N, C-alpha and C positions, 0 to 999 in steps of 0.2 A: 681652175677652182677644184681644190680638193677638199670633200666632203666628208672624206673618212672620219669616225670618231674615234678617236684614242684612247684606250682606257686610262681611267684615273690612276694614280699610284696606290699601289696595294696598301692596304691600310697595316698596321699595328695591330697586335691583341689589345683587344677593347678592354677595361676597365674591370668589367664583370667578368673575366675570363673564366676566375675561378670558378664561376657559379654554374658553367655551360659543362655539360655531360658530354665526355670524351668519348666522339666514335673510337671503340676498340675491338683488337682482335686476339685469341690466345693460339701462340705457337709454341710448339714443342717439336724442332725439327731439326736439320743438319742445316749450319750456314755456311759460306764459305769467303775465304780471304784470299787474295794473291800478296804475299808479304814480301818484304825482301830478304832474300836468302840468306845474308849473315846472321840475321837475328833467328833465335833459336822459339820463341815464343811470338804469335801473331796477336795475342791478347794485348793489344794496346789501345788504350783509353786515350785520344785525342786533346792536346790541351796547346796546340801548337798555334793555334787560331789562324792556321790555314784554309781548313777545309770549311764548308758550306755550312756545316751547323756547331763547329767549334766555338765553345761560349768565349767569346771577347775578353771578358777577365780571368780565364781559366777556371772558375771556380768548379767547375766539373768536366771529366772526359767523355769524349764519345768515341766508340769502336766500331768502325764502317765495315759491314759485310754484305753478301751478296745471298738470296736463295737461292739463286743456279750459279755452278759452274761458268757459265756466259757470263753472266751477269758481273762477276767477278773480274772476268776477261776486258769485256767491254769497257769496265769503269777504269779499267788500269791502263789500256792499251787502244783506247779508241778516243782519245782526248785533241789527238792534232790530227783536224778535222779535214776529212779527203785525202788522206794518205790511207791507201789501200793495202800496205803491207807491213810487217812486222818483221824484226830482226828476230832469227834464232837464238842469238845471243843476247836481247833482249828478254825475251820469254825465260830464260834460264837463270836471271837474276832472280826471279821470284819464284817462291815454292807455295805451290796450294796447301791451303790449311783446311781442316773440317773444324767446326767450332758446334759443341753442343749445348746444351743446360740440364742442367740435373733437375731440374722442373720447367712449367710451362710459362714463358714468357708474355707480358702483357705490353701489346704494341698499340698505338694510336695510329691510324690508318689516315694518312695524307694521299689517299689516291681516291678515285672513285667518288660516292656522296661522302665521305669522311670529310672532302674540304668545305662542301657548303655546309655540312653541321657544325663547324667551328669559325665559320664566316671569312673562307679562304678562299684563294683558290690556286691553282699551279703553280705561279711564279715564287711560291713561298716554297717549291722544290727545286725550281729552275732558274729564279730570277735573280734579285739582288741579295747579294749573303749578308746584307744588312738587316733585310727584312726576314730571309730563313732564319736568321741569329736569335731575332727578336721573338718569333713563334716559338723557337724550338724552347729558349731559355722556360718560356709562359710555360710549355707542355711539362717541363722539367720539374718546374717548381708548383703545378697544380695540384690541388688535393690527394688525385688519384694514385699519384704517385706511379704513374707507369714504366714499365722496364726500359722502353725506346719507343722509336718510330720506323713506319714502313713506309714507301715513296720510290716514284717510279724512277729508275736510272735513265739520267736525263742522257744517255750516249743510244740507251735502247728501251723506248716506254713500252715494252711488255716486259721488262724484265724487272724485278722487284727486288730493293735493296733494304736495309735495316741500319740504323743507328742505334747500337744498344748504349744505354747509360752506365755510368761506371758503377752504378749500385748492384748491376747484373754480376760484375767481376765472380765475386764466390760462388756462384754457380755454374761456370762455363767451364769448360774441357776443351781441349783440341787436339788436334791430330795433323801430323806433319806429311804429307805425302808427296811431298817434293815434287819438283819443277815438271811442266807440263810435255817439255820435249822429250826427257829420259821417261819420264813414268807413267803418263797419261795419251801417250801419242795418238790414240785413236781419238779421244776425246779431242785433243787440239785438232786436228782434219776435221770434224764435226764444223768445231767452232769457224775455223777459219775459212769453211765453206758457206755455212750460214749468212757469214760479214761481208762474204766475197773478198778476202785477204787473202794476200800472198804471203809466203815464208820466204823471207832471205838471208 
């Protein structure tokens, strides 16, 4: 007999969510994004509905970035679980962009104690997309009008990623530093060693 207690389905945001004080952090740093090389800009607020935090009716967009280059890499090239190699040609299809803001941005922390403070757990950032989107919509519409969210990468929970809401667009600037193979070879080697990936 299996006596394992299974967790209940993750709840949706409560009716009084707008009365909750959101756990926030202020950040004024450089964020990173590995963007498809054909595009001259990486500042793309996704409304496709394919991403975890995309709004299902596309009423707002979200820009996915990482706080470290490693986070951008593993979010891009770590999706095929168990595959411990990445093709040089694939890496060259994406350019590394540095994204900064002219003012500090205010994020809701969906990591550490921040999850408990809003009545959620880590499934908000790693479980059902339906649940994730419901919570992010509630955060987006919250009276505190935050700039985005911080959460752990699903592929490396030591790395922090951010979702920037479209309301931040006018404050953002970017720099294209081009692909990791031709322009960041030492850093690429460090990343491959860290994840024990081969380069083919």
